[in-house]
SEMIZA-243900 format. One line per 8 residues: number of its first residue (from 0); their letters; for each residue x, y, z of C-alpha. Coordinates in steps of 0.2 Angstrom, whole numbers. Each point is the difference from the previous one (the first is absolute). Example, Ala and Ser with C-alpha at 12.3 -4.5 7.8 and 13.67 -1.06 7.14 Angstrom:
// SEMIZA-243900
0	as	62 -22 39 | 6 17 -3
***
This chain:
// SEMIZA-243900
0	mkisvdlt	43 -80 11 | 1 20 8 | -4 16 -15 | -2 18 0 | -11 6 -7 | 4 20 -5 | -19 10 -4 | -7 14 -10
8	lsplqddy	-17 3 -2 | -3 14 -13 | -18 5 -1 | -1 9 -16 | -19 10 6 | -1 16 9 | -3 -8 17 | 15 -12 1
16	eihvinfi	7 4 14 | -14 -9 8 | 3 -17 -8 | 17 -1 6 | -4 2 17 | -15 -15 2 | 14 -8 -12 | 15 3 14
24	ktlrdskf	-13 -2 15 | -4 -18 -6 | 17 -2 -3 | 1 4 18 | -13 -12 7 | 5 -13 -7 | 14 -12 7 | 14 4 -8
32	tvlenpls	15 12 3 | -3 15 -9 | 14 16 1 | -6 14 -5 | 7 16 -12 | -4 18 -7 | 3 -12 -18 | -6 -16 2
40	tqifgeyh	-9 -14 12 | 11 -16 1 | -7 -17 8 | 9 -16 4 | -3 -18 3 | -1 -17 -6 | -8 2 -17 | -9 -12 -2
48	elmpflte	-9 8 11 | 3 15 -2 | -4 -1 -21 | -16 -7 1 | -5 20 13 | 8 11 -11 | -11 -7 -13 | -15 4 10
56	qihksfqe	5 16 4 | 4 5 -15 | -16 -6 -8 | -12 9 12 | 12 15 -3 | -4 0 -20 | -16 -5 7 | -2 18 6
64	qkicvltm	6 12 -9 | 0 6 -20 | 15 0 -7 | 16 -7 11 | 19 -4 0 | 7 -10 12 | 23 -5 -3 | 6 -12 10
72	kvvktdrs	15 -11 2 | 3 -14 12 | 16 -6 4 | 2 -19 6 | 9 7 18 | -10 7 16 | 8 16 -2 | -8 5 16
80	dyepdf	15 3 12 | 12 10 -11 | 10 14 5 | 8 9 -10 | 21 -1 4 | 6 16 -8
***
């Protein structure tokens, strides 16, 4: 089953920017489709492949930070080709 995941990583520390950049670069280097905007990053793929990958990358990111919030929305469909029609 294809899924779309919307992620917002919010490190609660002064050097937050480097942690966000490193997390996004890791997502970009994966085999999955990644789209970015100023507020969040979306990643798309097969559920059984994408979720273990995200679990590992989130864990690594959390280990590098003191305090962090990650907001994640999962949609059961591939929305990577979405274009507004209005």
